[in-house]
N, C-alpha and C positions, 0 to 999 in steps of 0.2 A: 405556261403549260404546267399542269399538276403532276406530282411524282405518282407513278403508277404502284399500286400494292402489290403485294406477292401474289404470284399465280396460283390459281385454285387447282389443286393436284385431281387429277382423274380419279376415278373410283378404282380401287384395287380388284384386277379382274385375273382369274386363274383358269387354267384349263389343265385337265386331268388325264392319266392314262385311260385307256379303254376299260381295263378292269375295275378301277376306281369310279369311274362313272356307273358301272353296273352296281357296284356296292351301294352308291348313293341313292339310285333309283331303287333299290330294294330296301331302302331305310336306314342303312348304316349310318351313324351320326359322326364318323370320324374320316378326316383326310390326312394321310400320313405326308411327311415331307418327302419320301421317295416317289409318291404318287403324283406330285405336282411336275407337270412337264413344261408349263410356260406360265409366266406372270408378267404384267406390264410394268410393274416397278416392285420396289421393297415396299414392305407394309410394316405398320406400327402394331404394337401388342394391343389387342382389344379392338382394333379396326374391323369394320364390316367387309368381309371378302365375298365378292360376287363370283360364282363358279359357272362358266359356260361349257357347253358341250361340244362335241367336233362339228357340229353343224352350226354353232355360234348361238345356241339357243340358251335360255336361262335354264339353270339346273337346280342350283342351290345358293343360299347364303349362309355364312357362319362367321364366328369370331376368330380372327387370325391372331396366331402365337408364333412369332418368328424364333422364340427360343425353345420350342418343345417339338420332339418328333411328330406330335399330333399338331400339324400345321394348322389345320382348320377344324373347328368344332361346329357341326352344322346345326343351325337354328331352324331353318325352313327348307324344304325342298319341293319342286313341283312348278307351281304356275308363279310368275314374278309377283312380288308385293312389295309394299314400303313398310319397313319395320319402324314404324312410328311410335309415339307414345300409347296411343290407343291400341296398337298391335300387342305391345308389351303388356298393358293393363288386361287385355282379353287372354292372354298367353298365361298370366298368373292366375286369373280366376278360372281358367279352365283346369289347372292344377288342384287349386283348392276344391273345386266342384266335384273332382274325382273322389275326393275324401269325405264329401259332405254326408253321405248315409252310411259310413263305415262305423262311426263311434257315437255313443250316448254321452250322458252327462258324467259318467263314471270314469271317462277316459279323455284326458287334455295332453297327452304326451305322444305325439306321433309325427310322421314325416309328410310334410307339405308338398315339397318338391324332391322328386327323386332322380335329379340329374338327367342324364341323356334320356332316360325312359319316360320322362315328362317334357321332353323338348329343351330342358336347360342344361346342356353339355358342360361338365365340370362344376356344377353347382349343385349342393343340396341345402334344404331349408327344412329343420325340424322345429316343432312346438313343444315347449315345456310350458304348460300353463299360459301366461302372458308373456312368456320369453321366447323370440325367435331366434334361432342360432342358424346363421348362414356359414355353411363350409365352402371354400373355393379351392378347386384342383388345378386352376390355371391362372396366370396373372391377366389373361385376356379379359377377365371380368372386372378388374379393377376400375378401368375408365367407366363402367356402366354402374358403378355403385352408388353414385349420387341419384340417377334415376331409379335404382331398385329401392333404395331406401324411401323415396317420395312414394313410390307405389305400394310399399309396404304399411307406411304411415295411413296413406288413403284407404288401404284395404282392411288393416287391422287397428287402427288407432282410434281416436275419438268420434271419427264419422263412419266406423265401420265395425264389423264383427264375422264371425265364422258361420252364422246361420244362414246368410244368403238372402236375408230381407233387404228392401230398399234402405239405403244408408241412412235416411232421415228416421226410420223406425227401429233401427237395430242398435243404436247407442254405439259400443266400442270399447276398447281398453285404454282408459286413461294412463295406465301403468305399462303400456307397451314398451318392450325392450328389444333391441337387435342386437346380438352379439357375433362379431366375426370370428371364424375360425379358419386357419390357412393350413394347407398341406406343407410339409417340410420341403418340397422341392420348389416353392414359390416364396417363401419367407423373405429372403434376402432381397428379392424384386419387390416385394410390398413394402420392405423398410425403406426402399428409396423412395417411396410415395407417402411415407409417414402411416402406414398401416402395419398393425402387429396381430399376431395369434392371440385371441382372447379380448380383444378391444370391443368396448361397448360403444357402437356406432349411434345407437338411439336409446333414450331413456336413462333411468338412474344407474349410477355405478352399482357393482355387485359386491355385497359383503359377505356373502355365504353362498351355500348350494341353493338351487332352485328347487322347490317341492313342486311334484306334479302327480296326477293320478293316472293309473292304468287298470281298468276294470276295477275301480273302488280301492285299489292298493295305493298307498302313498309311497312314492320314492324321491330320494335327492338326486339331483344332477350337477355335476361339477361341469358347468358349460363354459367355464373359462379355460381349465386345463385338463379336463376329463378326456378319456379316449373317445374317439369319433367326435360327437357333438356333445358328449357328457354322459350318455347312457346307450345301452345296447338297445335300441328301439326295435331293431328288426326281429328280435325274438319274442316279441309280445304274444303273437299267437301260439307259439309253442309253450310258452308259460302258461296261458290259458289252458290248453291242452293237458299239460303235465298236471295242472290243478284238478282237472276233470277226472284224470285217471287215478289220482290219489284219493279222491272222494269216493270213487267205486270200490278201491280196494279197502278203504276204511269201512264201508257199508258191507263188505264181505267178511270183515273181521281182520283184514290184514292191514297194511299201509301204515304200520306202526312207526316204520323207520325208512328215512328217505336221505339219500347222498346226493349232493349237488357238488360235482367235481367242476374245477375251474369256475368257481361260484361268482367271481367278479362282486358285485354288490349285493347278491342275495336274492335276485329277482325270483328264480326257480324255487328258491329255499322258502320265500314268503308265500308263493302260489300254493306251495306244498302244505305250509302250515295253516293257511286259512282254510284249506281243504279238510284238515283234521287230523294230520299225522302227529304222532306224539313226539317225534324227534327228527330234527333236521341236522345232518353234518354237512357244513359248508367248508370246501377245501380249495384253498387258493395260495399261490406262492407270495402273494402281495399282502402285506400287514395292512396298507392303505385301503385295499379292496375290501377287507376282512371288517375293518372298522367301520366303513361306510355300509356293510351288511347289517352290523350291529344297530347303527343309527336307523336304518330302514326299518328294522325290526321295531325299534322303540316308537317310530312314527305310526305303526299299526297295532300297538298293544291294546287299543279299544276293541279290536274285532277278537272274538270269543276264541277261535281256533289259534291264532297268533299268541293270545295271551296263554293258552294252555301249553303250547308247543316248546319243548326244550331246544333251543338253538345252540348248536357246537360249532364254532368256527375254529378251523383248524389251518394254521399256516404251514404248508408244505408243498413241495413239488408232488403232483398228482401222480405222475408215473412211479416215482419213488414210494410215495405213500400207499398207493394200492398193492404194490408188490410186498412191502414191509408189513402190512397189517392183513394180508390174506389169510392168515391162521394164527390163532393164540400162541403167544410165546410161553413156554413152560416157565411157571412160577410167576407170571405176570400179575401184578395187583389189578390193573384195569385191563379186562379183556373186551370192554365194549367197542373199541375200534375194530376188533376181529368179528364182531357179531355180523351176520348177514343183512341185507338191506331189502325192502320191499319194492323200491324204485330207485334206480340209480340215472342221474342226468350226467352225460358227458357233452360239454360245450366248450371245447378248447379253442384258443385263438388260432388263427390261421397257420396251419403247419407246413404249407407251401405257398410261399410269397413270389417264388419263381418256378418256371416250368421244370429246371432242373432238380428242384427239390419234390416234385411230384411223386415219384415211387418211394421215397423215404417216407413222405407223408402218409401214403397208403398203408405201409408197414406200422407207422406209429398208430394210425386208427384201429388197425387190426389188433395190436398190442393192447391197447386202451380197451377194446371191447372184449377181448378175451379175460383181461384182468377183472372187468367189471362183471361179467357173466358168472365168473367164480365167486363173486361176492353176492349175488342175488339169491334171496330165498326161493325155493319151488312157487311158481305162480308169479313170480316178480316181473317187474317191468324195466326194460333198458330203453331209455331215449339216447340215441347217439347222433350228434349234430357236427357237421363241418361248415366252416366258412372260408375254405380254400378254394379260390376261383379256378386253380389249375387243377384240382380233381374234380372231374365230372360226377354228377349225380348217381350215375349208374355204377361208376367205379366205386365210389364210397359205399353205396347200398350193398354192392356185392362183395366188398371186403367186409362189412359187419354180418351178412348172411353166410358167408364162407366160416367165419369164426363160430357162429352158432351152431352151423352143421357139423364142425369138429369138436364142438364142446361135449358131444355124447349125450346131451340132455334134449328133450322134446322142446320144441319151440313153435311159435306163431308169430308171423308178421301181422301186427296190428294196423299200422299205416305208414306212409310216408309224406312228408310235408316240404313245401319249397318257400318260396318268398311270400312274405304278408302282402296284402293288397295295396298297403301304401308303399311297399318297396318293391313293386312290380318290376320286372326286367322285360325290355322289349327286343334286346339283342344278345347275342351269345356271351360276349365279353362282360355284360353285367350281370350274369347269373353266377352266384357263390353259395347261396346258403340252401342247405338241405338237412333234412333229418329223418331218422327211422325208428320206429317204435316197435319193439319186440317183446312178447310175453314168453318168459322162460320157465319150463315146469322142473 
């Protein structure tokens, strides 16, 4: 008699509350722990969980995470299917092709996979030239990393490229690199499996920042230790808009002076410089960020507008700086900080990371807008942005409009913007980015 092997475990099966079933049918990608009313056994992190409805019919399949309140992140809902390697390959290609017509040769920095909104819950993939940065927000993806790396190598490596031609005709990136970034909440779990934040999973080690292009401007990205995946790619379209507005102001004889508040590595500053402004003041509390902005200016000195522009980096708290420089100080030798601006960009970090901080954030946005309007030259433009998901777009827009009404100055709303097309949001919790543009007389 031969010894029997271990019994094969049954598939992980879950049933949900009626309300949660409805959310899944309407396309919501999350199942909370409190919504699970029945499951056949304990599940492992990263295991595929099959969800059945009250009539015992297939409802959805997703990645199971026993350590998170988000117990299942849905990969597919509707008709049953097999999530085999071919499915994963097509799933990746769908996200890639969604961006295929968005960018030309002058842009090789953008988002390839935007988490839940592309059907990859808890995972984003950003491109910086030939470096791909994968950021995970749940440990449930760790068991799938080997498969994902194989798919990325096959799609973007020496046998593939981004253009979409047949593999044998399109070459590929012999220098493809994949970097892993991890959210703080899962770094300890990842360490148990020998994964770490900033780890190079594929390709050569990184000796410095990665250089990429955005509409012809060169930027550096710290893909190993930088915020998000190394750069704020989500503001790319607003940088383009700001550049076009500065260009119009310059053509009208204005646009001489631009303030980029919360400037980070100078994206809006460079877009303004290329458009022809004479001076850009970049204000940020981080010396590291300001040094990066200066390096980015150096990368683009071959562009005439950038070469002519005077870039003034200022390390300061923006709230305090705007208040302190609002009017010239008696006897001050340098009054340039108090001179008005033709265009002001307000792009603060998230001011409401929790719902309890929402009202305080709205007050902070109002205060910033009030200070900025006070610093605008007649006919100047204010661009005010928010990345706080707990503050809705209409709440934010109305806060800025209210400040404009109270300023006593004539003003006109030029436009509002939301997510860039490569950062599209398909459900409410994914919506965070918004911006409003005002011309103030």
